[in-house]
N, C-alpha and C positions, 0 to 999 in steps of 0.2 A: 650784482649779486653773483658771487662765484659758484662753481659747481657743487660744493659742499653745501654751500647756504641754500642753492636750488633743491638739492636733494632733500634737505631738512625741511624745506618750505612745503614739497610735495608730500612728505610723510605725515607732517604735522596736520596739513589741511585735510589729507585723506582720512587721518584718524578723527579728527573733529566731525567730519561729515558722517563717517560711520557711526559715531556716538550720537549724533543728532538723529540719523535716520532710525537708529534702534530705539532710542528714546520715544520718538514719534509714534513708531510701530507698536511699541508695548503700551503706550498711553492710549492709542486708538482701540486696541484690543481690549483694554481696561473699560473702555466706555462703550463698546459695542452693545453689551447686554442691555444697558439701560436705553441707550439711543434707538435701538431697534425694538424695544419692547420684547425682549426674548422670552420672558415669562408669559406673553400672551400667544406664543406659538402653539396653538392646539392642533389635534389631528385634523380638524376641519380645514385649518389654514394650510396645512402640508397637503392635503386633497386639492384644495383649490390650486396650489402651485402646480400640482400634477396636471390639473385641467388646463391651466395657462400654458404649459408646454405642450400638452397633448394636441391642442388645436393651434399650436403656433402663433399665438396671439403676439409674441415678440418680433414676427415677421413683420408686422406693421406698425405696432404700438411700442412705446418705450415706458420703462419703469426705472425710476431713479436715474433717469438720464441714459439707460442701456436699452437698445433696441434698434428697430429699423428706421425710425425716424420718418416713416412714410404716414402714419396717423398720429394722433395727438398722443402726448404724454398722459399715462393714467395714474401717476403716482398719487395724486390726490383726488382722483375721480369719486371715489367711495364717500369722501366727506363732501364734495361738492354736490353731487347728484342724489345720493341716498339709496338705500338698498331696493326700496319699491321702484323707483324709476329704473334702476339698472335691471332688475329682474325683467320688467316689461320690454326693456330696450334689447336685451340680449336675446330674448325669445323671439322677437321680431322687429329688427331694426329699421324695416322698410315702412312701418307703422308710424315712424317718428319724423318722416320726411318724404318729400315727393321725388321719387326716382326719375319720374319722366322730366323733372325740372333740375334736379342736381345730380343726376346719375346715380350710381349705387355707391353710397358713402361706406358701408360695412355689409358684408355678406351675412345671412343667416346661416349660422353653424350648426344648428340643430342640437344644441345641448340639451340634456334631460334636466329636469328641476333641480334634481340633487347636485348636478354639475354646476349649475347656475348659482346655486346657493354657496356651493363651496368657493367657486372662483370670486364670488362677491366678498365672501369672508376673508379670503387672501387678500383681495384689494383693499378691504377695510383695515387689515393689519398693516399692510404697506402705507396706507395713507397717515397712519399715526407715528411713522417712523420719523424721527427728527433728523431731516436732511440737512439742516443749518443753511438754508437756501439753495441748496443744490437739487437739480441743475439750475443755473442763474437765469436761462431764459428758455424755459420749457415750452414745448408745443402744446398749448392747453386746449382743452376742448372748448371751442368758443365758435360763436356765430360770425366771427370777424371775416371769414372767406366769403360769407354771403354779402352780395352787393347790398349796400344801404343798411347793414347791421349796426354799424357804428358810426352815427352821424354826429357831427360837431354841433349841429343845431341843438343837440339835447344839453349842451352847456348852458346854464341859466346866464341871462344878461344882468349884470350887476345895475342896479338902479342908477341912474343918471350917467352912465358911462356910454350906453348906446352900442357897445361892442361886447362880445362874448370872449373870455380868456381863452386861451388855448387849453383844451381839455386833456386831463392826464391820459397816459398812454395805457389802454386796456392791456392786463397781464403783466405789467410790470409790477415787481414785486412790491415796492412802495412808491407808487405814483406820487408826485408832489402836489398838494393841494394849490390851487391858484392863489388862495389867500387862506387867511384863518378863521373866515366865516363858516359857520356850520354846514351851509349848502355846498361850498368848495370842499370842506373836509368829507362831507357826505359823498360827493361825486368821486373824490380820489379813492375813497373806501370802497365804493361800487366797483371800481376798475381795478381794485387790488388782487393781486392772484390768491393771497391768503384767504379773502373772504369769497372771492370768485363769483359775485353776484352776476357780472358781465358774461359768464361762461353759459349761463342758463336764459339770462333775460337780455333781450334787445331794448334799446331805447328809441329805436326807429319805427315809425308806424308801418303796422301790417308785417312786421318781420318777426315772426314767432319762433323762438328756438326750442330748448327743451322746456322752457317756461313759456307764458305769454308776454308779449311785448309790453313793456311798461310805459310807452309812449302814451300820454294823456291820462295816466293813472291818478293824477292829482284831481281831474275832472271826472274820471270815470268812477272813482271811488263814491262820489255823492250818488251816482246813479244806482250803483250796488246796494248801497244802504237801504234805498227805496224798493229794492227788489225782494218781494215776498219770500223768495228762496234763501235770503240771507237770514242766517239764525245766530250771527255772532254777537258780541258785545259792544261793538264800536258805535260811537254816536255821531262821529264826525268824520271827514275824509283823513284827518291826521290820525286818528284812532284805528281807521281801517288799516292804513298802510302800516302803522306799528303791529297791529295784530297779525297781519299777512306775514310779517317777518317772524314774530315770536310764536304763532300758532296757525301755520298754513292750513290746518285741517278745519279751521272755524268757517270758511267759506271756500267751496272748491269751484274753482273756474271752470266753467263748461269745456268739455274737451276730453276725448278718450286718452289723449297722450300727457294730460296734465293729473290725472288721479285715476284711481281704481279702489273698489270696494270700500268707498266712503273715505278714503285718505289721499291727501295730497301727495304727489311724487317729490314735493319741495321737502327737503331735510327740515326736521323741526328742531334742530339743536341750535339755531342762531340766537335764541333767548338766552342761552347758556354760554355759548362760546364767544358772543360779542359781548363788549362792555355796554353799561346803559347809555354812556355817552356816545359810543359809536351808534348805537341804535337811533339815538336822537338825531345823530347827523344824518343818517340814511333817510330816516323819515323827512327831514327838512329838505334834502334833496330831491326825493322822489315826489314829493307834494308840489314841487315847482314844475313837474313834466305835464304840462297841460295842454 
């Protein structure tokens, strides 16, 4: 390639790169209103954003992959935990864990009730942004840092094999099921970042996170159905587990950090956001935890 050809190649390559860059930029801005639910940006959302910055939340947490990476990413926290849980947690974080055992996880910021509601509204708007999988590996709110919170023994042993398959990696966007069986699909869904079950529930005995441990839920469900305090509609363990997913307010697990004012802290949208087949798979997996 002579000098003239080299110069021509550089000019053409630069021109193509500029056109591609401008095209992608224009297309991105064209899609931003839809991807970010721009129509849903209310004065309360903006007030919540102000609260977020006022208390320097970004100095520890990340949103959409931006922040200090010191504490978990909160991009989907509103969808995972729900308003009632977040309200109670922000009011008094130490009520949800043992500071003597785990040291201070989050300081009490002293937000007013209005500020708490606004920042939750802001986080709710954030949670509905279509990030298209970004960030690829967020630091999720999870009990995985707590010893014993994620035990491979929670992986069911297929009949006749004598060994448990390698469990899906909690938090992976799409953990691969060990097989096409409902139990395996349910376990993969449990550990999927989009459903986020693992972020609130451990499957290890005695390890309670935002929600109670699900170790032994398959057996414990029978005892719960016989409890006079149970007023739900389930008739058997399978029905109880299904009801716990689709209507978590039907039976409130004892514990001040699990419910308040007769309402479970567990979000009640899973009956709508999960497909019926996905719920079937989750029930199939959870009822094996005995």
